[in-house]
NUPA-606693 format. One record per residue (C-alpha): residue in three letters; x, y, z. Coordinates in steps of 0.2 Angstrom, whole numbers, padded with zeros to 4 digits, always signed. Layout:
BEGIN
ALAXYZ;...
! end
This chain:
BEGIN
MET+0071+0134+0207;LYS+0057+0145+0200;ILE+0055+0163+0203;VAL+0039+0171+0198;LEU+0038+0190+0196;LEU+0021+0198+0198;GLY+0016+0216+0194;ASP+0010+0228+0181;SER+0018+0236+0166;ILE+0034+0240+0176;THR+0037+0221+0177;ASP+0028+0217+0160;MET+0038+0228+0149;SER+0032+0221+0133;ARG+0036+0203+0137;ASN+0032+0190+0124;ARG+0018+0179+0129;GLU+0019+0166+0115;LEU+0036+0158+0117;PRO+0042+0146+0129;GLU+0050+0153+0145;GLU+0068+0149+0140;PHE+0067+0163+0126;PRO+0074+0179+0132;THR+0060+0190+0125;THR+0048+0182+0138;LYS+0057+0192+0151;GLY+0052+0208+0143;MET+0063+0224+0142;GLY+0063+0229+0160;TYR+0071+0224+0177;PRO+0065+0205+0175;PHE+0077+0203+0160;ILE+0092+0211+0170;VAL+0088+0200+0185;THR+0088+0185+0174;SER+0104+0189+0166;LYS+0113+0193+0183;LEU+0106+0177+0191;TYR+0112+0166+0176;GLU+0129+0175+0177;GLN+0131+0171+0196;TYR+0121+0154+0198;ALA+0121+0147+0180;THR+0104+0137+0178;LYS+0100+0136+0196;TYR+0085+0148+0194;GLN+0071+0150+0182;VAL+0064+0168+0181;ILE+0046+0169+0175;ASN+0039+0186+0171;ARG+0020+0187+0175;GLY+0018+0206+0175;ILE+0003+0213+0165;SER+0002+0231+0160;GLY-0012+0241+0168;ASP-0014+0229+0183;ARG-0020+0234+0200;ILE-0019+0224+0216;VAL-0037+0217+0212;ASP-0031+0211+0195;VAL-0016+0202+0202;TYR-0027+0194+0215;ALA-0039+0188+0201;ARG-0026+0179+0191;ILE-0015+0173+0206;LYS-0019+0155+0204;LYS-0016+0154+0185;ASP-0001+0165+0184;CYS+0008+0160+0201;TRP+0001+0145+0211;ASN-0001+0134+0196;LEU+0018+0136+0192;GLN+0023+0130+0210;PRO+0036+0143+0212;ASP+0050+0143+0226;PHE+0051+0162+0226;ILE+0038+0176+0222;SER+0041+0195+0221;VAL+0027+0207+0219;LEU+0028+0225+0213;ILE+0011+0233+0212;GLY+0003+0249+0218;VAL+0005+0264+0206;ASN-0010+0259+0195;ASP-0021+0258+0210;VAL-0018+0277+0211;TRP-0016+0281+0193;HIS-0032+0273+0187;GLU-0042+0283+0200;LEU-0035+0299+0194;GLU-0038+0295+0176;ASN-0055+0286+0176;LYS-0061+0283+0194;ASN-0056+0265+0193;GLY-0042+0264+0206;VAL-0041+0254+0222;GLU-0044+0264+0238;LEU-0030+0263+0251;ASP-0040+0252+0263;ARG-0046+0241+0250;PHE-0028+0239+0243;GLU-0022+0233+0260;ASN-0037+0221+0262;VAL-0034+0213+0244;TYR-0015+0213+0246;SER-0018+0204+0263;MET-0030+0191+0255;LEU-0017+0188+0241;ILE-0004+0184+0254;GLU-0014+0174+0265;ASP-0021+0163+0250;THR-0004+0161+0243;LEU+0003+0155+0259;LYS-0011+0142+0260;SER-0008+0136+0243;LEU+0011+0137+0244;PRO+0016+0136+0262;ASN+0035+0135+0259;VAL+0036+0149+0246;LYS+0048+0164+0250;ILE+0041+0181+0246;MET+0048+0198+0242;LEU+0037+0214+0242;LEU+0044+0228+0231;GLU+0039+0246+0235;PRO+0029+0256+0223;PHE+0036+0272+0217;VAL+0033+0288+0207;LEU+0043+0303+0200;GLU+0038+0319+0191;GLY+0036+0316+0173;SER+0025+0318+0157;ALA+0012+0307+0164;THR+0012+0313+0182;THR+0017+0331+0183;GLU+0000+0339+0181;LYS-0007+0329+0196;PHE+0009+0326+0205;ASP+0002+0332+0222;ARG-0011+0318+0220;PHE+0001+0305+0214;LEU+0011+0307+0230;ILE-0002+0296+0238;VAL+0008+0282+0231;LYS+0019+0284+0246;GLU+0005+0279+0257;TYR+0002+0263+0247;ALA+0021+0260+0249;LYS+0019+0261+0268;VAL+0005+0248+0267;VAL+0017+0236+0257;LYS+0031+0239+0270;LYS+0018+0236+0284;LEU+0013+0219+0276;ALA+0031+0214+0273;ASP+0034+0217+0292;LYS+0018+0208+0297;TYR+0022+0192+0288;GLY+0041+0193+0289;PHE+0044+0195+0271;THR+0059+0204+0263;PHE+0054+0222+0258;VAL+0063+0230+0244;PRO+0063+0249+0245;LEU+0063+0259+0229;GLN+0056+0276+0231;ASP+0071+0283+0241;ARG+0083+0275+0229;PHE+0074+0283+0214;ASP+0074+0300+0223;ASP+0093+0299+0226;GLU+0097+0294+0208;CYS+0085+0308+0202;LYS+0096+0321+0210;LYS+0111+0314+0200;VAL+0103+0311+0183;GLY+0086+0318+0182;ALA+0069+0310+0183;SER+0067+0307+0164;ASN+0083+0297+0163;LEU+0075+0285+0176;LEU+0057+0284+0173;TYR+0053+0291+0156;ASP+0035+0297+0160;GLY+0037+0297+0179;VAL+0031+0279+0181;HIS+0039+0268+0168;PRO+0057+0264+0169;THR+0071+0268+0156;VAL+0085+0255+0155;GLN+0094+0265+0169;GLY+0078+0265+0179;ALA+0076+0246+0176;THR+0094+0243+0182;VAL+0090+0252+0198;ILE+0075+0241+0201;ALA+0085+0225+0196;ASN+0100+0230+0208;GLU+0088+0233+0223;TRP+0079+0217+0218;LEU+0095+0207+0219;LYS+0100+0214+0235;GLY+0083+0209+0242;PHE+0085+0192+0235;GLU+0101+0189+0243;LYS+0094+0195+0260;LEU+0079+0183+0257;LYS+0090+0168+0254;LYS+0101+0172+0269;ASP+0087+0176+0281;GLU+0077+0160+0276;LYS+0092+0149+0276;VAL+0088+0142+0259;CYS+0098+0138+0243;
! end
């Protein structure tokens, strides 16, 4: 059964785009690699994980490539982690995605995906941010990421999808180990940060399978 992971650099993490999917480097160096390892450990070859994160993506970019990078692969499961660049790009070069447009485009992505893949199971992951070298200077403005997270939760509730919370998890871990040990610049995960995402992803996946009575 195929699982497609959609997102930005947090999902991408330098994945190899040239090799066949069975090569480990196609998973990148972030949470998709850890997720793949854990699923293989528990379920052997039952699931094929396909990383389709692209560094720098906003919701509009994911929507633009959804057919090629998702629908054409005919996945059984999809997870989406997007949102921080919709804020970051606005702060850096005025090319972000406003909150209402983020919700509208995300809704279109969901609606169109359900039309193309009516039996697919979907998880929506919460965007997150911590203080770090890339965020501290404008951190008060970066905090709007939490409003984007509310939109993602709203959409998950609306469509009955599994929602994977991450911000509170990172906030809690930050108190124990410090932000830079989780997100090395406030956005991109270290190995420890990627493990946090992977563990929450796996919890969401087990819930998704239970709730949907699949597998």
